[in-house]
C-alpha positions in Angstrom: -27.3 -48.1 -84.5 -30.9 -48.7 -83.6 -32.2 -46.1 -81.1 -33.9 -48.5 -78.7 -32.6 -48.2 -75.2 -31.3 -51.8 -74.9 -29.3 -51.5 -78.2 -27.9 -48.1 -77.1 -26.9 -49.6 -73.7 -25.1 -52.5 -75.4 -23.3 -50.2 -77.8 -22.1 -47.9 -75.0 -20.9 -50.8 -72.9 -18.9 -52.2 -75.9 -17.3 -48.9 -76.7 -16.8 -47.2 -73.3 -16.9 -50.1 -70.9 -19.5 -51.0 -68.3 -20.6 -48.2 -65.9 -18.9 -48.1 -62.5 -21.0 -49.5 -59.7 -22.0 -47.2 -56.8 -20.1 -48.6 -53.8 -20.8 -45.8 -51.2 -24.3 -44.4 -51.6 -23.8 -41.6 -49.1 -20.6 -40.4 -50.9 -22.4 -40.6 -54.2 -25.3 -38.5 -53.0 -22.9 -36.0 -51.4 -21.1 -35.6 -54.7 -24.4 -34.9 -56.5 -25.1 -31.9 -54.3 -23.9 -28.4 -55.3 -20.7 -27.2 -53.5 -20.5 -23.7 -52.0 -18.9 -21.8 -49.2 -20.6 -21.1 -45.9 -19.5 -19.3 -42.8 -19.3 -20.5 -39.2 -19.7 -18.1 -36.2 -21.1 -18.5 -32.7 -24.7 -18.6 -34.0 -24.2 -21.5 -36.5 -23.5 -22.0 -40.1 -24.6 -19.1 -42.3 -25.4 -19.9 -45.9 -27.4 -17.7 -48.4 -28.8 -15.5 -45.6 -30.0 -18.4 -43.5 -28.6 -19.9 -40.3 -28.1 -23.7 -39.9 -27.1 -25.7 -36.8 -26.5 -29.3 -35.9 -26.7 -29.9 -32.1 -25.5 -33.5 -32.5 -22.1 -32.6 -34.0 -19.8 -31.7 -31.0 -17.0 -30.7 -33.3 -19.2 -28.1 -35.0 -20.4 -26.8 -31.7 -16.8 -26.5 -30.5 -15.9 -24.6 -33.7 -18.8 -22.3 -33.1 -17.8 -21.6 -29.5 -14.2 -20.9 -30.6 -15.3 -18.6 -33.4 -17.1 -16.1 -31.1 -17.3 -12.9 -33.2 -15.2 -14.1 -36.0 -16.4 -15.9 -39.1 -14.6 -18.9 -40.6 -15.2 -20.5 -44.0 -16.8 -23.9 -44.3 -17.3 -26.0 -47.4 -20.9 -27.0 -47.6 -23.1 -28.7 -50.2 -26.8 -28.1 -50.7 -29.8 -29.3 -52.6 -31.4 -26.4 -54.4 -34.9 -28.0 -54.0 -34.9 -27.7 -50.2 -33.6 -25.0 -47.9 -34.2 -26.9 -44.7 -30.8 -28.7 -44.7 -27.2 -28.2 -45.8 -24.6 -30.9 -45.8 -20.9 -30.8 -44.8 -18.2 -33.3 -43.8 -17.3 -33.6 -40.1 -13.8 -33.9 -38.7 -13.8 -37.7 -39.4 -14.9 -37.2 -43.0 -18.5 -38.4 -42.7 -21.3 -36.6 -44.4 -23.5 -34.8 -41.9 -26.2 -32.3 -42.2 -27.3 -29.1 -40.4 -30.9 -28.2 -40.1 -32.3 -24.7 -40.6 -32.3 -23.0 -37.2 -36.0 -22.4 -36.4 -34.9 -20.7 -33.2 -34.5 -17.6 -35.4 -38.2 -16.7 -35.5 -38.7 -15.8 -39.1 -36.8 -18.8 -40.4 -39.5 -21.2 -39.3 -41.9 -19.6 -41.8 -39.7 -20.4 -44.8 -38.6 -23.9 -43.9 -39.0 -26.3 -46.8 -39.0 -23.7 -49.6 -36.6 -24.0 -52.5 -33.6 -21.7 -52.5 -35.1 -19.7 -55.5 -38.3 -19.2 -53.4 -36.2 -18.1 -50.5 -34.4 -15.6 -52.7 -37.7 -14.3 -53.9 -38.9 -14.0 -50.3 -35.9 -11.9 -49.4 -36.5 -9.6 -52.4 -40.2 -9.2 -51.3 -39.1 -8.4 -47.7 -36.6 -5.8 -49.1 -39.4 -4.2 -51.1 -41.8 -4.2 -48.1 -39.1 -2.7 -45.9 -38.4 0.1 -48.4 -42.2 0.9 -48.6 -42.4 0.9 -44.8 -39.4 3.3 -44.5 -41.0 5.7 -47.1 -44.4 5.5 -45.2 -42.6 6.2 -41.9 -40.8 9.2 -43.5 -44.2 10.5 -44.7 -45.7 10.1 -41.3 -42.8 11.9 -39.7 -43.2 14.8 -42.1 -46.9 15.0 -41.4 -46.2 14.9 -37.7 -43.7 17.8 -38.1 -46.2 19.8 -40.1 -48.9 19.2 -37.4 -46.5 20.3 -34.6 -45.6 23.4 -36.6 -49.3 24.2 -37.2 -49.9 23.9 -33.4 -47.0 26.2 -32.6 -48.2 28.7 -35.2 -51.8 28.6 -33.8 -50.5 29.1 -30.3 -48.3 32.1 -31.4 -51.3 33.6 -33.2 -53.5 33.3 -30.1 -51.0 35.0 -27.8 -48.7 37.2 -29.9 -46.9 38.7 -26.9 -44.5 37.1 -24.5 -45.8 35.7 -21.2 -46.2 38.3 -18.5 -43.9 37.6 -15.5 -45.4 40.0 -13.1 -48.3 39.0 -10.8 -48.1 35.5 -12.0 -50.0 34.0 -9.0 -52.9 36.5 -9.4 -53.1 35.9 -13.2 -53.2 32.1 -12.7 -56.0 32.4 -10.2 -58.0 34.6 -12.7 -57.3 32.1 -15.5 -58.6 29.2 -13.3 -61.7 31.1 -12.5 -62.2 31.9 -16.1 -61.9 28.2 -17.1 -64.2 27.1 -14.3 
């Protein structure tokens, strides 16, 4: 068999039959996407740490309202090249999509990234949070040492307990001394 594309095409058509035509383009594109499970709750559809919503799908909005604090599974499909949309079928069976909810403040910053870049972003944020926790613990330790030093200095300056007799007179003398 000659390896030119036209000869290969003719050979394949003779042995396997002609390729099937694409009758429903939307269904074809939906089947090309990667299937996964998402979760629905009152905030929207959660998928891979992101929240999606479709305000035009009243069935989805009703399911979100009924879910309240519970989470229900939803079969979704996604394009790994873009995190701004996920696709699912509505109650009628039509393919619809849900957009990334930019109402969640930080999600607007990562819209349009690939899912791999999104995963890397989450890893970077986890590292930064870990560093910030360590820095805060160091600051708290330094603050505790500073307070302890202040207390020790105060104890060294006045090693005896406060005198409770003639307090009014002693305070007056202290004010005069300060002035």
